[in-house]
C-alpha positions as CSV (number, residue, x, y, z in Angstrom):
1,M,10.7,27.2,4.6
2,E,11.9,23.6,4.6
3,K,14.0,22.5,1.8
4,N,12.3,20.3,-0.8
5,P,13.5,16.2,0.0
6,F,13.2,15.3,-3.5
7,T,15.4,15.8,-6.8
8,F,13.2,16.6,-10.1
9,D,14.0,15.1,-13.7
10,K,16.1,17.5,-15.7
11,S,14.1,16.7,-19.0
12,N,10.6,17.4,-17.2
13,P,11.1,19.7,-14.0
14,R,7.6,17.9,-12.8
15,L,8.8,14.9,-12.3
16,V,10.3,13.5,-9.0
17,V,13.2,11.1,-9.7
18,N,13.7,9.4,-6.0
19,A,10.0,9.0,-5.0
20,Q,9.5,5.1,-3.9
21,R,7.4,3.9,-1.1
22,D,9.2,2.4,1.9
23,S,9.4,-1.4,2.0
24,R,8.2,-1.7,5.4
25,A,5.1,-0.7,4.1
26,T,4.6,-3.5,1.4
27,A,6.3,-5.6,4.1
28,S,3.9,-4.7,6.9
29,A,0.8,-4.8,4.4
30,G,1.7,-8.6,3.7
31,A,2.1,-9.5,7.1
32,I,-1.1,-7.5,8.5
33,W,-2.7,-9.6,5.4
34,F,-1.5,-13.0,6.5
35,A,-2.7,-12.1,10.0
36,S,-6.2,-11.3,8.9
37,V,-6.8,-14.5,6.9
38,F,-5.0,-16.6,9.8
39,Y,-7.6,-15.1,12.4
40,Y,-10.6,-15.3,9.9
41,N,-9.8,-18.8,9.0
42,K,-9.5,-19.6,13.0
43,W,-12.4,-18.0,14.1
44,F,-15.0,-18.3,11.1
45,F,-14.2,-20.9,8.4
46,R,-13.5,-23.7,10.7
47,K,-16.7,-23.1,12.2
48,D,-18.9,-22.3,8.5
49,K,-16.6,-24.3,5.9
50,N,-17.9,-21.8,3.6
51,I,-14.8,-21.6,0.6
52,V,-16.6,-18.6,-0.9
53,N,-16.8,-16.2,2.4
54,M,-13.2,-17.5,2.8
55,M,-12.0,-16.5,-1.1
56,G,-13.7,-13.3,-0.9
57,F,-12.6,-12.1,2.7
58,A,-9.1,-12.9,1.3
59,L,-9.6,-10.9,-1.8
60,L,-11.0,-8.1,-0.1
61,S,-8.6,-7.9,2.8
62,V,-5.9,-7.0,0.3
63,P,-6.5,-3.0,-0.4
64,A,-7.1,-2.6,3.5
65,A,-3.7,-4.3,4.4
66,F,-1.9,-1.9,2.0
67,A,-3.7,0.9,3.4
68,Y,-3.1,0.2,7.0
69,G,0.6,-1.0,6.0
70,N,0.9,2.5,4.4
71,L,-0.8,4.4,7.1
72,I,1.8,3.0,9.8
73,F,4.9,3.2,7.1
74,G,4.1,5.4,4.5
75,S,4.8,8.8,4.1
76,A,2.3,11.8,3.0
77,Q,5.1,13.3,1.2
78,T,6.4,10.4,-0.7
79,E,2.5,9.3,-1.9
80,A,2.0,13.0,-3.0
81,A,5.4,12.3,-5.3
82,I,3.9,9.1,-6.3
83,M,0.6,10.3,-7.5
84,N,2.4,13.5,-9.3
85,N,4.5,11.3,-11.3
86,Q,1.6,8.9,-12.1
87,S,-0.2,12.1,-13.1
88,E,2.3,13.3,-15.5
89,R,2.9,10.0,-17.3
90,L,-1.1,10.1,-18.1
91,H,-0.3,13.6,-20.1
C-alpha cells in the first residue's frame, strides 16, 4: 500500500491541509476557453452576427473548458481531497 500523499489537520483529522489544484489546470482551461471562443467567432459569429448565440456559447463553454483542463492536468487524488474538504466544512 502506498504512503498517503496528504497532510491532515491537527484539530480535525478529516480535513486535508495541502489539497490545491494544479495551476496548470486553470491556465489550460483559460487557454481552451479562449481558443473555443476564438474559433466560434471565426467560423460562426462572422457569418450570422447573432450576439445572443455568441454570448451563450461563451458562457456555457466555461464549465466545459474547465472540465477539459482539469482532465488533462488534474489529479483524481487532489479532486477527492478538495471534495472531502468541502463536504467536511458543510457539516
